[in-house]
C-alpha positions, 0 to 999 in steps of 0.5 A: 457462463464463466469458465473455471479459470475465470471463476478462480480469478474472480475468487482470487480478487475477492480474497485479496480484497477481503485480506487487504480489508482485514489488514487495513482495519485490524488493530495496530501491531507492535511495528505500528506502535514502534513508529507512532509516538502517540496513539493517533498518528500525527505529523512530525514538526520540522520546517517542512511537514512530513507525514507517514505513508503506508501502502498495503498490497495484494499480494502482501509481499509485493515490491513497492517503489516510489518512482519520483524519489530516491529513498527506498519505500519503508512502511510509515516512512515520513515524506513531505506533502506532495504527489508521489508515483507509487509502483507495485509489482510482483512476479505473476501479477500485472504491475500497477502505478498509482499517484498518491497525494500526501497532504494528510496527517496519515495516508494509507493506500490499498493496492491490489494487483491482478494476476497476469493472463495465462498465469 
């Protein structure tokens, strides 16, 4: 039988998954439209193709760092094709690192952090 803290942890993860799903499937916001030149996201034509990157996190205001570049992460930032190491952290949650292969016209990644044990 599961204890109350375990049930709460499961409930929290399910809630985070639901919220992340709702955010990632919602209609574009004013910010989304500001950064897109057309209604569908397309890559920026330069000598080197660059593509927008979006990282959705739970908790929503988690810190996002791209470990292998100096530039600070910004939603819809344009990056050249390649692999990037994304680190997501937030107080009270376990830090998570993911490798993102940016080789599409538009890339969205959902990352959900798990609460630290004893928090």
